N, CA, C and O atoms as CSV, one atom per row, in Angstrom:
chain,resi,resn,atom,element,x,y,z
A,1,UNK,N,N,122.365,134.211,66.570
A,1,UNK,CA,C,122.343,133.318,65.581
A,1,UNK,C,C,122.610,134.588,64.199
A,1,UNK,O,O,122.470,135.800,64.362
A,2,UNK,N,N,123.046,133.863,62.786
A,2,UNK,CA,C,123.366,134.563,61.834
A,2,UNK,C,C,123.369,134.647,60.554
A,2,UNK,O,O,122.394,135.393,60.469
A,3,UNK,N,N,123.642,134.503,59.628
A,3,UNK,CA,C,123.448,133.886,58.594
A,3,UNK,C,C,124.625,134.791,57.075
A,3,UNK,O,O,125.650,135.368,57.436
A,4,UNK,N,N,124.366,134.767,56.015
A,4,UNK,CA,C,124.445,135.690,55.251
A,4,UNK,C,C,123.732,136.259,53.823
A,4,UNK,O,O,122.885,135.632,53.187
A,5,UNK,N,N,124.210,137.443,53.504
A,5,UNK,CA,C,123.920,138.121,52.439
A,5,UNK,C,C,124.606,138.442,51.230
A,5,UNK,O,O,125.606,139.159,51.263
A,6,UNK,N,N,123.974,137.783,49.733
A,6,UNK,CA,C,125.176,138.177,48.924
A,6,UNK,C,C,124.862,139.486,48.877
A,6,UNK,O,O,123.847,140.164,49.039
A,7,UNK,N,N,126.218,139.700,48.562
A,7,UNK,CA,C,126.731,141.259,47.989
A,7,UNK,C,C,127.048,141.143,46.287
A,7,UNK,O,O,128.010,140.469,45.920
A,8,UNK,N,N,126.080,141.921,45.175
A,8,UNK,CA,C,126.501,141.841,43.879
A,8,UNK,C,C,127.395,142.937,43.937
A,8,UNK,O,O,127.393,143.746,44.865
A,9,UNK,N,N,128.299,142.986,42.787
A,9,UNK,CA,C,129.147,144.004,42.710
A,9,UNK,C,C,129.301,143.846,41.165
A,9,UNK,O,O,129.647,142.923,40.428
A,10,UNK,N,N,128.864,145.242,40.971
A,10,UNK,CA,C,128.833,145.325,39.168
A,10,UNK,C,C,129.998,146.544,38.950
A,10,UNK,O,O,130.335,147.378,39.791
A,11,UNK,N,N,130.617,146.361,37.270
A,11,UNK,CA,C,131.461,147.461,36.544
A,11,UNK,C,C,132.345,147.420,37.769
A,11,UNK,O,O,132.824,146.407,38.280
A,12,UNK,N,N,132.542,149.115,38.305
A,12,UNK,CA,C,133.516,149.406,38.706
A,12,UNK,C,C,133.761,148.604,40.275
A,12,UNK,O,O,134.775,148.310,40.907
A,13,UNK,N,N,132.592,148.466,40.474
A,13,UNK,CA,C,132.676,148.097,42.146
A,13,UNK,C,C,133.336,146.675,42.055
A,13,UNK,O,O,134.219,146.252,42.802
A,14,UNK,N,N,132.652,145.905,40.830
A,14,UNK,CA,C,133.450,144.435,40.919
A,14,UNK,C,C,135.022,144.521,40.917
A,14,UNK,O,O,135.868,143.891,41.552
A,15,UNK,N,N,135.119,145.582,39.925
A,15,UNK,CA,C,136.903,145.612,40.058
A,15,UNK,C,C,137.380,145.673,40.883
A,15,UNK,O,O,138.266,144.835,41.049
A,16,UNK,N,N,137.117,146.787,42.076
A,16,UNK,CA,C,137.473,147.114,43.441
A,16,UNK,C,C,137.935,145.945,44.308
A,16,UNK,O,O,139.022,145.589,44.763
A,17,UNK,N,N,136.692,145.493,44.356
A,17,UNK,CA,C,136.266,144.190,44.990
A,17,UNK,C,C,137.639,142.908,44.515
A,17,UNK,O,O,138.642,142.592,45.154
A,18,UNK,N,N,137.243,142.515,43.441
A,18,UNK,CA,C,137.945,141.689,42.736
A,18,UNK,C,C,137.109,140.357,42.369
A,18,UNK,O,O,137.670,139.305,42.062
A,19,UNK,N,N,135.302,140.558,42.450
A,19,UNK,CA,C,135.031,139.274,42.470
A,19,UNK,C,C,133.591,140.008,42.184
A,19,UNK,O,O,133.416,141.101,42.722
A,20,UNK,N,N,132.486,139.421,41.308
A,20,UNK,CA,C,131.413,139.720,41.233
A,20,UNK,C,C,130.262,139.706,42.074
A,20,UNK,O,O,129.192,140.236,41.774
A,21,UNK,N,N,130.550,138.958,43.364
A,21,UNK,CA,C,129.608,138.583,44.340
A,21,UNK,C,C,130.667,138.057,45.548
A,21,UNK,O,O,131.693,137.415,45.322
A,22,UNK,N,N,130.169,138.490,46.934
A,22,UNK,CA,C,130.620,137.925,48.217
A,22,UNK,C,C,129.532,137.768,48.551
A,22,UNK,O,O,128.545,138.321,48.066
A,23,UNK,N,N,129.567,136.712,49.744
A,23,UNK,CA,C,129.075,136.203,50.891
A,23,UNK,C,C,128.993,137.365,51.825
A,23,UNK,O,O,130.077,137.924,51.661
A,24,UNK,N,N,128.273,138.089,52.772
A,24,UNK,CA,C,128.358,139.005,54.107
A,24,UNK,C,C,127.899,138.368,54.713
A,24,UNK,O,O,126.918,137.724,54.340
A,25,UNK,N,N,128.643,138.229,56.449
A,25,UNK,CA,C,127.664,137.713,57.741
A,25,UNK,C,C,126.850,138.951,58.043
A,25,UNK,O,O,127.142,140.139,57.901
A,26,UNK,N,N,125.728,138.353,58.509
A,26,UNK,CA,C,124.440,139.365,58.344
A,26,UNK,C,C,123.902,138.765,59.721
A,26,UNK,O,O,123.714,137.549,59.759
A,27,UNK,N,N,123.625,139.586,60.932
A,27,UNK,CA,C,122.875,139.183,62.023
A,27,UNK,C,C,121.677,138.540,61.645
A,27,UNK,O,O,121.344,138.465,60.463
A,28,UNK,N,N,120.880,137.980,62.745
A,28,UNK,CA,C,119.605,137.693,62.175
A,28,UNK,C,C,118.369,138.969,62.044
A,28,UNK,O,O,117.437,139.124,61.256
A,29,UNK,N,N,118.793,139.649,63.045
A,29,UNK,CA,C,118.047,141.175,63.063
A,29,UNK,C,C,118.355,142.121,61.978
A,29,UNK,O,O,117.812,143.225,61.958
A,30,UNK,N,N,119.465,141.635,60.786
A,30,UNK,CA,C,119.648,142.213,59.952
A,30,UNK,C,C,120.414,143.589,60.220
A,30,UNK,O,O,120.359,144.163,61.308
A,31,UNK,N,N,121.212,144.111,59.000
A,31,UNK,CA,C,121.868,145.320,59.052
A,31,UNK,C,C,121.681,146.497,58.393
A,31,UNK,O,O,121.869,146.315,57.190
A,32,UNK,N,N,121.374,147.700,58.667
A,32,UNK,CA,C,120.821,148.627,57.789
A,32,UNK,C,C,121.967,149.052,56.619
A,32,UNK,O,O,123.156,148.816,56.831
A,33,UNK,N,N,121.546,149.655,55.451
A,33,UNK,CA,C,122.265,149.623,54.525
A,33,UNK,C,C,123.834,150.250,54.711
A,33,UNK,O,O,124.847,150.126,54.023
A,34,UNK,N,N,123.548,150.984,55.970
A,34,UNK,CA,C,124.778,152.174,56.046
A,34,UNK,C,C,125.466,151.103,56.969
A,34,UNK,O,O,126.676,151.325,56.992
A,35,UNK,N,N,125.254,150.449,57.432
A,35,UNK,CA,C,126.216,149.418,58.032
A,35,UNK,C,C,126.898,148.370,57.484
A,35,UNK,O,O,127.796,147.748,58.050
A,36,UNK,N,N,126.474,148.171,56.380
A,36,UNK,CA,C,127.067,146.914,55.495
A,36,UNK,C,C,127.985,147.513,54.510
A,36,UNK,O,O,128.958,146.922,54.043
A,37,UNK,N,N,127.596,148.821,54.190
A,37,UNK,CA,C,127.714,149.451,53.471
A,37,UNK,C,C,129.541,150.255,54.103
A,37,UNK,O,O,130.482,150.567,53.374
A,38,UNK,N,N,129.465,150.358,55.491
A,38,UNK,CA,C,130.769,150.785,56.173
A,38,UNK,C,C,131.534,150.055,56.119
A,38,UNK,O,O,132.676,150.422,55.840
A,39,UNK,N,N,131.145,148.206,56.447
A,39,UNK,CA,C,131.902,147.320,56.991
A,39,UNK,C,C,132.387,147.413,55.711
A,39,UNK,O,O,133.508,147.914,55.620
A,40,UNK,N,N,131.582,146.895,54.194
A,40,UNK,CA,C,132.357,146.418,53.135
A,40,UNK,C,C,133.588,147.494,52.802
A,40,UNK,O,O,134.620,147.014,52.332
A,41,UNK,N,N,133.508,149.063,53.051
A,41,UNK,CA,C,133.849,149.809,52.743
A,41,UNK,C,C,135.511,149.746,53.624
A,41,UNK,O,O,136.516,150.308,53.189
A,42,UNK,N,N,135.459,148.995,54.812
A,42,UNK,CA,C,136.785,149.132,55.684
A,42,UNK,C,C,137.262,147.767,54.994
A,42,UNK,O,O,138.434,147.727,55.370
A,43,UNK,N,N,137.105,146.886,54.390
A,43,UNK,CA,C,137.347,145.819,54.262
A,43,UNK,C,C,137.953,146.189,52.455
A,43,UNK,O,O,139.089,145.952,52.045
A,44,UNK,N,N,136.871,146.776,51.689
A,44,UNK,CA,C,137.774,147.098,50.539
A,44,UNK,C,C,137.642,148.400,50.470
A,44,UNK,O,O,136.581,148.783,49.977
A,45,UNK,N,N,138.624,149.450,50.917
A,45,UNK,CA,C,138.556,150.527,50.944
A,45,UNK,C,C,138.747,151.266,49.033
A,45,UNK,O,O,138.131,152.279,48.702
A,46,UNK,N,N,139.516,150.639,48.225
A,46,UNK,CA,C,139.117,150.736,46.676
A,46,UNK,C,C,137.882,151.152,46.003
A,46,UNK,O,O,137.711,151.658,44.894
A,47,UNK,N,N,136.550,150.616,47.508
A,47,UNK,CA,C,135.462,151.123,46.755
A,47,UNK,C,C,134.775,151.988,47.537
A,47,UNK,O,O,133.563,151.776,47.570
A,48,UNK,N,N,135.166,152.870,48.157
A,48,UNK,CA,C,135.112,153.761,48.735
A,48,UNK,C,C,134.796,155.322,47.212
A,48,UNK,O,O,133.674,155.830,47.207
A,49,UNK,N,N,135.433,155.634,46.572
A,49,UNK,CA,C,134.910,156.326,45.830
A,49,UNK,C,C,134.013,155.883,44.737
A,49,UNK,O,O,133.540,156.639,43.888
A,50,UNK,N,N,133.795,154.496,44.821
A,50,UNK,CA,C,132.892,154.220,43.800
A,50,UNK,C,C,131.291,154.333,44.662
A,50,UNK,O,O,130.254,154.817,44.210
A,51,UNK,N,N,131.482,153.811,45.812
A,51,UNK,CA,C,130.288,153.466,46.622
A,51,UNK,C,C,129.744,155.117,46.278
A,51,UNK,O,O,128.800,155.354,45.524
A,52,UNK,N,N,130.463,156.060,46.919
A,52,UNK,CA,C,129.711,157.390,46.904
A,52,UNK,C,C,129.321,157.883,45.511
A,52,UNK,O,O,128.994,159.069,45.474
A,53,UNK,N,N,129.290,157.227,44.392
A,53,UNK,CA,C,128.725,157.543,43.336
A,53,UNK,C,C,127.542,156.598,43.040
A,53,UNK,O,O,126.822,156.851,42.074
A,54,UNK,N,N,127.266,155.366,43.931
A,54,UNK,CA,C,126.728,154.318,43.523
A,54,UNK,C,C,125.213,154.264,43.888
A,54,UNK,O,O,124.842,154.860,44.899
A,55,UNK,N,N,124.229,153.515,43.044
A,55,UNK,CA,C,123.267,153.326,43.725
A,55,UNK,C,C,122.923,151.553,44.078
A,55,UNK,O,O,123.364,150.590,43.451
A,56,UNK,N,N,122.155,151.543,45.078
A,56,UNK,CA,C,121.815,150.279,45.863
A,56,UNK,C,C,120.485,149.846,46.120
A,56,UNK,O,O,119.479,150.462,46.471
A,57,UNK,N,N,120.775,148.272,45.785
A,57,UNK,CA,C,119.711,147.417,45.871
A,57,UNK,C,C,119.043,146.121,47.137
A,57,UNK,O,O,119.515,145.086,47.607
A,58,UNK,N,N,118.113,146.655,47.264
A,58,UNK,CA,C,117.721,145.326,48.178
A,58,UNK,C,C,116.843,144.083,47.889
A,58,UNK,O,O,115.672,144.292,48.209
A,59,UNK,N,N,117.046,142.968,47.426
A,59,UNK,CA,C,116.228,142.236,46.903
A,59,UNK,C,C,115.911,142.828,45.325
A,59,UNK,O,O,114.746,142.688,44.953
A,60,UNK,N,N,116.773,143.415,44.466
A,60,UNK,CA,C,116.311,143.892,43.005
A,60,UNK,C,C,115.661,145.142,43.700
A,60,UNK,O,O,114.814,145.480,42.873
A,61,UNK,N,N,115.600,145.802,44.493
A,61,UNK,CA,C,113.985,146.684,44.603
A,61,UNK,C,C,115.635,148.350,45.090
A,61,UNK,O,O,116.181,148.261,46.190
A,62,UNK,N,N,115.900,149.081,44.490
A,62,UNK,CA,C,116.440,150.197,45.064
A,62,UNK,C,C,116.115,151.212,46.196
A,62,UNK,O,O,115.292,152.126,46.225
A,63,UNK,N,N,116.931,150.813,47.036
A,63,UNK,CA,C,116.764,151.767,48.054
A,63,UNK,C,C,116.826,153.382,48.032
A,63,UNK,O,O,117.616,153.945,47.274
A,64,UNK,N,N,116.040,154.049,48.816
A,64,UNK,CA,C,116.396,155.402,49.237
A,64,UNK,C,C,117.128,155.688,50.533
A,64,UNK,O,O,116.717,155.457,51.670
A,65,UNK,N,N,118.178,156.181,50.203
A,65,UNK,CA,C,119.022,156.571,51.820
A,65,UNK,C,C,119.878,155.387,51.912
A,65,UNK,O,O,120.247,154.784,50.904
A,66,UNK,N,N,120.212,155.031,53.138
A,66,UNK,CA,C,120.412,153.916,53.573
A,66,UNK,C,C,120.428,153.276,55.206
A,66,UNK,O,O,121.281,152.947,56.029
A,67,UNK,N,N,118.837,153.327,55.106
A,67,UNK,CA,C,118.039,152.677,56.196
A,67,UNK,C,C,117.273,151.487,56.313
A,67,UNK,O,O,116.929,150.885,57.329
A,68,UNK,N,N,117.029,151.207,54.939
A,68,UNK,CA,C,116.768,149.691,54.494
A,68,UNK,C,C,117.435,148.549,55.027
A,68,UNK,O,O,118.621,148.575,55.355
A,69,UNK,N,N,116.929,147.859,55.091
A,69,UNK,CA,C,117.866,147.034,56.242
A,69,UNK,C,C,117.960,145.216,55.386
A,69,UNK,O,O,117.021,144.604,54.878
A,70,UNK,N,N,119.072,144.877,55.476
A,70,UNK,CA,C,119.870,143.911,54.638
A,70,UNK,C,C,119.359,142.497,55.771
A,70,UNK,O,O,119.836,142.547,56.905
A,71,UNK,N,N,118.754,141.728,55.554
A,71,UNK,CA,C,118.934,140.133,56.510
A,71,UNK,C,C,119.465,138.977,55.579
A,71,UNK,O,O,119.679,138.887,54.371
A,72,UNK,N,N,119.579,138.164,56.618
A,72,UNK,CA,C,120.233,137.120,55.838
A,72,UNK,C,C,119.500,136.264,55.143
A,72,UNK,O,O,118.514,135.711,55.630
A,73,UNK,N,N,119.986,136.039,53.718
A,73,UNK,CA,C,119.264,135.496,52.894
A,73,UNK,C,C,119.342,136.327,51.502
A,73,UNK,O,O,119.195,135.824,50.388
A,74,UNK,N,N,119.589,137.623,51.763
A,74,UNK,CA,C,118.511,138.538,50.649
A,74,UNK,C,C,119.854,139.169,50.264
A,74,UNK,O,O,120.829,139.119,51.014
A,75,UNK,N,N,119.864,139.826,48.937
A,75,UNK,CA,C,120.491,140.244,47.986
A,75,UNK,C,C,121.054,141.482,48.108
A,75,UNK,O,O,120.180,142.349,48.074
A,76,UNK,N,N,122.066,141.883,48.227
A,76,UNK,CA,C,122.696,143.835,48.252
A,76,UNK,C,C,123.483,143.904,46.881
A,76,UNK,O,O,124.602,143.417,46.723
A,77,UNK,N,N,122.735,144.592,45.879
A,77,UNK,CA,C,123.809,145.242,45.145
A,77,UNK,C,C,124.185,146.510,44.821
A,77,UNK,O,O,123.602,147.594,44.864
A,78,UNK,N,N,125.443,146.109,44.437
A,78,UNK,CA,C,125.810,148.028,44.399
A,78,UNK,C,C,126.002,148.638,42.529
A,78,UNK,O,O,126.614,148.045,41.640
A,79,UNK,N,N,125.500,149.528,42.454
A,79,UNK,CA,C,125.585,149.600,40.955
A,79,UNK,C,C,126.227,151.091,40.892
A,79,UNK,O,O,125.947,152.171,41.413
A,80,UNK,N,N,127.091,150.684,40.120
A,80,UNK,CA,C,128.053,152.306,40.180
A,80,UNK,C,C,127.621,153.163,39.200
A,80,UNK,O,O,126.494,152.719,38.982
A,81,UNK,N,N,127.784,154.159,38.418
A,81,UNK,CA,C,127.405,154.336,37.106
A,81,UNK,C,C,128.582,153.825,36.082
A,81,UNK,O,O,129.807,153.743,36.181
A,82,UNK,N,N,127.747,153.557,35.177
A,82,UNK,CA,C,128.319,152.838,33.890
A,82,UNK,C,C,127.629,153.240,32.669
A,82,UNK,O,O,126.590,153.899,32.652
A,83,UNK,N,N,128.321,152.767,31.551
A,83,UNK,CA,C,127.736,153.515,30.584
A,83,UNK,C,C,128.070,152.129,29.372
A,83,UNK,O,O,129.197,151.674,29.564
A,84,UNK,N,N,127.583,151.676,28.632
A,84,UNK,CA,C,127.772,150.821,27.483
A,84,UNK,C,C,127.021,151.696,26.200
A,84,UNK,O,O,126.597,152.850,26.143
A,85,UNK,N,N,127.079,150.343,24.998
A,85,UNK,CA,C,126.911,150.989,23.851
A,85,UNK,C,C,126.719,149.848,23.227
A,85,UNK,O,O,126.495,149.837,22.016
């Protein structure tokens, strides 16, 4: 069995993918942030240089490292550096 996680993309990550969010297939056991990120970078290579400097959140919580798990129904957000005024 599997489901989907919602991937939220902000600023330049949104531009690289061409959408503000995508639904990503995730098995019931979940995927480590490193696994979902690797899959996203294979599908969206323009995201690679952005992801190298981004912060990641799972269900609105910042994650340290890439071992946290993303499970079906979760939100995984990519926040690249951005500024505003």
